[in-house]
N, C-alpha and C positions, 0 to 999 in steps of 0.2 A: 504495499500501498503505498510506504511509503518511500519506494523508485517510482508509480506514477504519481508521487504527487510531485516527486522531484523532476518529472519530468515534464510534467504541464507548467508549470513554474519558470523550464527552463522553454517551452515553446514561445510564450509570456514575453520572457525576457530578453527572447532571442527573433520574433519576428512580431510582435503584438508594437510594445510598452518603445513609445519616441520619449518619453521621460520618464521618472521614477510618481508621474505619480497619475500614471498607466496600471502600473501594477499591482493598485488600492481599487480599481473599479467593480461595478461586480460580472461584469464580460473576464474580469481576470480572473475572479471568484470561483464563476462557471466553471470556465475551466482545471484550474485545483483541483475542486473538486471531480469535472469529470477524469480526470487523468490518472486522480487518489482513488473511486471505481473499478479503470477502465485496469492500474493493475496493477489491483484485487484484483478480479475476475483471470486474467491472466494468470498469474499465481496461481490463485485456486485449480484453477482448470489445466496448467497446459507443463510446471512448474516447480522444483526443486527448490532447492539456496544452492545451484552454483552459480560461478562466471556468466557464460552465455543466459541463463537463463535468466539472474538480476539485471543482463544490458535489456532485454527485449523487456524484464517488467516498466527501465524507460521508456524504452522504445514505444510501448504500448503507449500507457501515459502519455507522450508525448502527439503522435499521431496518432491516438486511438478514436478521440473526439469528432476525428472524422470520417471518420464512422462509423460515430452515434450523433451525429450530428448527417449522416447518408440516412443513412437511414427509417432518421422523423420526414425528413424532405421528401422520399417517398411514399413513408404513409399517409404524408398531411395528401403528394399527388393522391393517390388512390380511393380518398377518402364519399 
């Protein structure tokens, strides 16, 4: 879960934030929470505490929110 949270934080820090106040917006906290959830789900489903699996938990927290957003958009299209 912590690695997913760090992945979400890294995404905001690298891709989104133009200034320090951007780290405290609602969309940033949404990214942190979803990154932690996706990292936790990946850890529960697919991994153990080894280095490659820990890196994948971080990456799933970094990029996993795009997957969730795509699912939500597709759900809205099929309504």
